[in-house]
C-alpha positions in Angstrom: -20.7 22.1 32.7 -21.1 20.0 29.7 -25.2 21.5 29.0 -24.9 23.0 25.4 -27.1 25.7 25.8 -28.0 29.0 23.8 -24.8 30.6 22.5 -25.3 33.5 24.9 -25.1 31.5 27.5 -22.4 29.4 26.6 -20.2 32.7 25.7 -21.6 34.2 29.1 -20.6 31.1 31.3 -17.5 30.4 30.0 -16.1 33.8 30.7 -17.2 33.7 33.8 -15.6 30.8 34.7 -12.3 31.3 33.2 -12.7 34.8 35.3 -13.4 33.1 38.2 -10.4 30.6 37.8 -7.9 33.0 35.8 -7.4 31.1 33.2 -5.4 33.0 30.6 -7.0 32.2 27.8 -4.6 33.1 25.5 -2.7 30.2 25.6 -6.2 28.4 24.4 -6.3 26.9 21.2 -9.3 28.2 19.9 -11.1 31.6 20.4 -13.6 31.5 23.4 -16.6 31.7 21.0 -16.0 28.7 19.9 -16.3 26.3 22.4 -19.5 24.9 23.4 -20.1 24.8 27.1 -17.5 25.0 30.0 -16.5 21.4 29.7 -15.4 21.9 26.4 -13.9 25.1 27.3 -12.6 23.2 30.5 -10.8 20.2 28.2 -9.4 22.9 25.8 -6.4 22.4 23.7 -3.6 24.6 23.8 -1.9 26.5 20.9 1.1 25.2 19.2 4.2 25.5 20.8 2.9 26.8 24.1 4.5 24.4 25.7 7.9 23.0 24.5 8.9 19.9 25.3 11.9 20.1 27.0 15.2 18.0 25.7 15.2 15.8 29.0 14.5 11.6 29.4 11.8 12.8 31.2 8.9 15.6 31.5 6.2 16.6 33.5 2.7 15.2 32.5 0.7 18.2 33.4 0.0 21.4 34.0 -0.1 21.0 37.9 1.3 21.0 41.8 3.4 18.5 43.1 2.3 17.7 46.1 4.0 14.6 47.0 7.6 13.7 45.6 9.6 10.1 47.2 11.0 6.8 47.0 8.8 3.8 46.3 10.2 2.1 49.5 8.5 -1.3 50.9 6.0 -1.0 48.3 4.4 1.9 49.9 3.5 5.8 49.2 2.6 8.2 50.7 -0.5 10.5 50.4 -0.2 13.1 53.0 1.9 13.7 56.1 1.3 10.2 58.1 -0.9 8.7 55.7 0.3 5.9 53.1 -1.5 3.8 50.8 0.2 0.1 48.8 1.2 -0.1 45.4 -0.2 -3.1 45.0 -3.8 -1.7 45.8 -3.1 1.4 44.2 -2.0 -0.4 40.7 -4.4 -3.7 40.8 -1.4 -5.2 39.0 0.3 -8.2 40.7 3.5 -7.6 39.2 3.5 -4.2 40.4 6.2 -4.6 42.7 8.7 -6.1 40.7 8.2 -3.2 37.9 7.9 -0.5 40.1 8.9 -1.0 44.4 12.3 0.6 45.1 11.3 3.3 41.8 10.3 6.6 42.7 6.7 8.1 42.7 5.0 11.6 42.1 1.5 13.0 42.8 0.1 16.5 40.5 -2.5 17.8 41.6 -4.6 19.2 38.6 -6.6 22.4 40.1 -9.7 24.3 37.9 -7.1 27.0 36.0 -4.9 24.4 35.1 -4.9 22.6 31.0 -6.2 19.5 31.3 -4.8 17.5 29.2 -2.2 14.9 30.5 0.3 14.4 28.1 3.3 11.1 28.2 6.4 12.0 30.3 8.7 9.5 28.5 9.5 8.3 25.0 8.4 4.7 24.7 5.6 2.2 23.5 2.0 1.6 25.9 1.5 -1.7 26.5 -1.6 -2.1 29.1 -4.1 -0.3 30.3 -5.9 -0.8 33.5 -9.4 0.9 34.1 -10.3 0.7 38.2 -13.7 1.8 39.0 -14.0 3.5 42.4 -15.6 6.6 43.8 -15.2 10.1 43.6 -14.0 11.5 46.3 -12.4 15.1 46.1 -8.6 15.2 45.9 -8.3 18.1 47.7 -5.3 19.4 50.5 -8.6 18.0 53.5 -9.6 15.0 51.5 -5.7 13.6 51.3 -5.3 14.5 54.9 -8.6 12.8 56.1 -9.6 10.2 53.8 -8.0 7.0 54.7 -6.7 5.3 50.8 -8.3 8.1 49.0 -6.0 7.4 46.4 -7.0 3.6 46.1 -10.9 4.2 46.8 -11.5 6.6 44.0 -11.9 5.4 40.2 -8.8 5.2 38.3 -6.9 4.4 35.1 -3.2 3.4 34.7 -1.5 3.8 31.5 2.1 1.9 31.4 4.9 3.4 29.2 7.8 0.3 28.4 11.1 2.6 28.0 14.7 2.4 28.4 14.7 2.2 32.1 11.6 0.3 32.1 8.1 0.4 33.0 6.5 3.9 33.5 3.2 4.2 35.1 0.5 7.4 34.0 -2.4 6.3 36.9 -4.6 9.5 36.3 -7.3 9.3 40.0 -10.5 10.6 39.0 -12.3 12.9 41.2 -15.8 15.1 42.2 -17.1 16.7 39.5 -14.8 14.7 36.8 -17.3 14.2 34.0 -15.0 11.3 32.9 -11.4 10.4 32.3 -11.0 9.9 28.9 -8.1 8.3 26.3 -6.6 10.1 23.3 -5.3 6.8 22.0 -8.5 4.4 23.0 -12.0 5.8 22.8 -13.2 2.1 24.2 -11.8 2.4 27.7 -12.9 5.8 30.0 -14.2 7.1 32.8 -17.9 6.3 35.4 -18.4 2.9 33.9 -21.2 1.4 35.7 -21.8 -1.5 38.0 -19.7 -2.5 40.7 -17.4 -5.3 39.5 -16.4 -3.4 35.8 -12.1 -4.4 35.8 -10.8 -3.5 32.5 -7.2 -4.7 31.4 -5.9 -4.1 28.1 -2.8 -5.1 26.2 -1.8 -3.9 23.2 -0.2 -6.0 20.5 1.5 -4.5 18.7 2.3 -1.7 21.1 1.2 1.8 20.7 4.3 4.4 19.8 4.4 7.4 22.2 6.9 10.4 22.2 7.2 12.9 25.5 4.6 15.3 24.6 2.1 13.2 23.2 -1.6 13.2 24.0 -2.3 10.5 26.6 -5.8 11.6 27.8 -8.1 14.3 29.7 -9.6 14.8 32.8 -13.1 16.6 32.6 -12.8 18.5 36.1 -9.7 18.6 38.1 -8.3 15.6 39.2 -4.9 14.1 40.1 -2.0 12.1 38.2 0.3 10.0 39.7 3.5 9.0 38.4 5.4 5.7 38.4 8.6 5.6 37.9 10.9 2.2 37.8 14.5 1.7 40.1 16.6 2.4 37.2 15.2 5.8 36.9 15.2 6.2 40.8 18.9 5.0 40.9 19.9 7.1 37.4 18.1 10.2 38.2 16.7 11.1 41.3 19.5 13.7 42.6 18.7 15.6 39.5 14.8 16.0 39.7 13.1 19.5 39.3 9.9 19.2 42.0 8.0 22.1 41.5 5.7 22.6 42.9 4.1 24.0 40.1 4.9 22.8 37.0 3.8 23.2 33.1 3.4 20.0 30.8 6.6 18.9 28.8 8.9 21.2 31.5 12.0 19.2 32.2 11.6 16.8 35.0 15.2 16.3 35.2 17.7 19.2 35.5 
């Protein structure tokens, strides 16, 4: 994926990858011959204006398919039909129930065809980041319906954004073939760190201002984003959500 071999090899492999996954190369920021490897092409940026930011309180964070969307009742979230996992285990945040219990979550699955940068769905200030090392199980349909606590055991990075309705969580979930999760605003936190006891919680002072559409980070292969919204969001917008299932980054979450 990331080997920068001879230029001819790079171009042939990138073209084959784009053809196999039916990627719209016309949306890419640069011509295909300027990418140095499949991995470089995989985290391509888009041309300016390709994904305009909708004029709503919240937008979708990624090009993806929404596979689950439901209230966070009893501190429990849905992985797949009949399979649940705990908010506190997922976030490793002792205050998570105060922030998100009674709120609303959405699971966004990114396939190899998709653009793989993740953008802020809201206006606010980044207050915290938590990095949680873990496994790299695939996050396809088979895995979500057969591997218990998949989203709890896989590697994760949680970005917390404070908004006028309360804290919003953007959880990056790693998966098989993800080279690493990378954050655009802080390169000191990244995925695939070594050692069984690594856990990083970083608080920002001053907080980092972000707007809807601001780039937060990227996956170096396909994976999942889980959005956590607070109770105030649910009370105000639950009946007006546009949940796809196929969505584009910066598209309106709220009708």
